[in-house]
C-alpha positions, 0 to 999 in steps of 0.5 A: 439299251434297246436290247434290254427294252426289247427283252422287257417288251418281249416278256410282256408281249409273250405273256399277253399273247399266250393268254390270248391264244387258246390252249396250253403253251408249254414254253416256260420262262425262257420260251415266252419272252422268245416268242414275244421277241420273235413276234416283234421281229415278225410283226415288224417285217409284216408291217413293213411288207404291207405298209412300206419301208417307212415304218419308222413312224411307229410309236411305242404303242404301235410297236407293242401292237405289231409285236403282239400280232406277230407273237400271236401268229408265232404261237398259233404256228407253234401249236399247230406244229406241236399237235402233229 
């Protein structure tokens, strides 16, 4: 059930992140959820690195915000690499 939830949150987070980051993102229907899921993984890793390993206290809203921040970072990196 967690995998299905992660995919659904990834879809939502990826779509919101692609709206927040200026410019065009040619990722398609499969790339947007992957960016969201990757953002969740990256955001969780950064959160644990900054605030310690006891990050189990994140509720669904905190997880959503952390995933959104990670997805925005991934999109910025993707766009920087695709320009060159």
